[in-house]
N, C-alpha and C positions, 0 to 999 in steps of 0.2 A: 722389416716384417710388417705387413699390412695389419690394420687393426681388425679384430673379429667383428667390428661394428660396420662393415661395409654394406650389409644388407639393411640399412635402417628401415627402408620403406616396407620391408617384408617383415618387420618385427610384430609380434602378435600381441604384445601387452605393454602398458605404460611402464610397467616395472622393468621390463627389459630396456626400454628406452632410457629410463632413469639411470640404470646401471651403466649403460653406454655413455651417457652423457657425463656421468661422474668419472669414468675412465678418460674421456677427453680432457675433462678439467684438470685431472692429474698431469696429463701431458702438457697442458697449458701452463701450469705452475712451473713444471721443470724448464720449459722453454723461456718463460718470462725471466726466471733466474739466470739462466745461460745467457739470454741476451742482454740482460742487465750488467753481467760481468764483461761482456764485450764493450758495453757503453762505458763502463767505468775505466776500461783500459784506453779507449778511443779519446776520452775527454783529455787525456794526458799528452796526446799526440798533436802535431800540427793538423789543423782542420781545413780541408778544401770545401769552400762554401760557395753556393750559387743560390739563385732565386727562382722562384716558380711563377705564380700568378702575379705577384707584385714584388717590388724591391724589399719589402719586409717579410715576404713569405719565403723563408730560408729553407735550404736543404743542403745536407753534407753528404760525403761519401759513406759516412757511418750510417746514416739513415738507410741508405739503399743496401748496404751490407747487412745490416741487422734484419731488415725486412727479408731479404733473400734467404738469410739463415733460418728464420722463423717459418716461412712459407715452404721452402724446400723441405725441411724436416717434417712438417705437418702433412705436406702433400704425399710424402713417402708412406707416412703411417695411415693416412686417411685419403686415398686417392679418389674416392667418390665425392669428396667434400668440395664445396666452393670457397673461394677467398676474395675478400676485399682488403687491399692494403693501400696505405696512404701513397706510397712512392709508385707502386704499380698503377694506381689510378692516375696519378700525375702523368704517367707515361702513356696514358690513353686506354688502359684496360677498363672494361665496362664496370661500373659501380651501381650494381642492382642487386636488391634483396629479393631472392626467390624463397619457395618453400623447402629448397635443399638445405641441409646443415651447412652453415656458413660461418667461416672465421672472419672477424673484422679486427683489423691489426693496425696499430700505430706504433712503429718501431721505436721511434724517439719522439715522445711528446714533450714539447718544450725545446724545440731545436734551437731557437735563439739563446735560450738560457744555456743549452748545451755548448754553443759556440763561445759564449762568454764564461763558460765554467761556473755559472750561477746555479746553485745546488737545488733546483726544482726540475727535475727531469725524470721521465718515467717510460716504461714499455707497458702498452695497453693491449690486452687480447680479450675480445669479446666473442661470443658464439651465440648464433641464432638458428632455430629450427621452425620451419613453417612461419617465418617472419616474426616469431617470438624470441626475445632474448632469453637464453637458458643460463649462461653464466658469464662471470667477468673476472679477469685477472689483471691486476695492476701492481707493478714492482717499481718502487722508488729506487732509481739506480745508485743515488749517492748515499742513501743511509740503509739500504736493503730492507726497507719496510715493504711488506707483502700484503695487499689487500685482495680479498677473494669473496666471492658470493655465487651461490647457485640458487636458481628459482625454487622457493619452497624450502630452502635449507639454511637460510640466514646468511649474514654478512660478517666478515672477520678480518681483523688486522693482526698479522702475525699469530693467528690462532685464537685471539681474544675477540669475543662477540661484539659487534658494533651496534650502537643505538643513536639515532638522530636526536638533535634537540627538537622538543615538541613545541618550542616557543611559537605562539600566535601573534604576539604583539609586535609590530614592526618597529616600535621605538626602542625595543630591546635587541634588535638583530644586528649581526654583523653580516654584511652582504659581500660576496665575491663576484668577479666578473673578469672578462678579458676584452681587449681592444678590438681585435680582429684585424684581418689583412688590409682592409680598405682604410686609407688615410687621407682621402680628399677632404677638403674643407666642409662640404655638406654633410658627409657621413660622420666626421668628427663633432660637428655642431649636434647632431642627433645623439652621438654617443655621450657627450658632456651633458647634454640636456636630460637624458635618462639618469645619469649619475646625480645630477642637481636635484632632481625630483625625489630620489630616494634619500639623499643627504638631508633635504629639507623636511623629511616625514616626521621627525628626523630618525635616522638609524644611528646605531653606535658608531658605524663606520663602514668604509668601502675598501676592499683589498684587491690588488692585482698581483698574481705570482707568476704568471708566464706558462703555466701548465694547466690546461683545462682538465686533464684527468685527475691531477693531484688536487686542484681546487674542488672538484666534485667529491673527491674522497673526503676532504675536510667536512663537506655536509653530512657524509655518512657517519663520521666520527663524532658529530655534534659540535665541532670546534666553531662552525659558522652556521648560521640560520638559512642562508639562501644563496643561490648562484643564478646568474643568467647571462646569456651571450646570443648575439647574432653573428653568424659566419663560421661557426665551428663545423666539423665534418662528423659523418657517422662514426668514424674511427676514434673520434675525441670523446663520444658520449656512450658507445655501446656497452663497454665493460662497467663504466661507472654507473650507468642507469641501473644494472642489476644490483650493484653494490648498494646503492642509495635506497632502492625499493626494499631490499632485503634487510636494511637497517631501520625500516620503518618510515622511510621518507616518501616524497612525492615527486614525480618528474613529469612535466607537461610541456606542451607547446607554448610559446610566448603569446599565443592567441587565447590561451586557456583550455584549448582542446587537448585531446590525448597526444602524447608524444608521437611525432612523426620523425623517424630516425634519419630520413633523407632530407629534411626540411631546412637544416641548418640553423635551427632555432631551439632554444631550450630554457626553461626555468626549473630549477630543482630547489627543493626546500625540506625542512624537517616536518612541516605541517602543510596540509592542503591549503588552509587559510593563508598561511605565509606565501606559498607559491602563487595563489590567485591573486592576492594584493599586489605583489611584484609585477605579474603579467599585467594587471591593469594599469600600471604607471608607465609602461614601456611604449615609446614611439618606435615603430618597426624600422630596421634597417634591411634593405633587399639584398639578398644573395642568390645566386643560381643554385637550384637543388643539386644535390650530389647525383641523383639519377636523371639529370636534365635531359641527356641525349638518347634516353631509352623509351622515349614515347610515353612517358608518365606525365601526370598533370603538372603545370607549372608551378 
């Protein structure tokens, strides 16, 4: 049965929009839980693994099956909506954010972790309207933790309201990051150089957990003070950005500019001061934009 929210563009009030997006978020929560159960079962099975852009950029049959499940179910309910999915984008579907209601989906974030049964794996579902992120849902597949947030309505973990760390002092910070798909010597030198700068600040520590979305959720919970990465995709950040912002945090570009969802760069922190400090330390690593082939700026 199609959603009653098919005529979003014709809605006459912000209140109607708000109710519609709340309904969409309820569906996202159900889909994330359902997809998470599929992942829980798949991790016990033999995994057929291949690579995409690099030998370390892994994909499994489960990634594709879970994305197909999520998108096919959502498309049936919301046929006028657009979809950006990790695996469909890898197969050549356009990755461009328009004003239309758009679901941004990572079916298995932490695929390498999934392949090795390392327990940091999540389903991530973000939703944007008029290029503004409206809500995010992230489900930790191994322990059943559910992170949710809707713009203007707060962020929650299993129903408990989240609050970021407001720490401004870098010497008291725990920093999270990810390595990225590029592993050539020059890129690794920059990656390690960035880590060395932060460790020399000094920060309390730097952690890599193998799941961008779950790492970002740790910023929202206050378990860590900042996160940075070059090379992530829009589906890695969309849902988490809403959760962090609604928990009181800051999400920006590594240049210090406002977040550009397609830029493949992000700094997130519990305070703007922390985010801006981390951004100033970073030597950039160049990645092609997610919307590179759509005539957008480089």
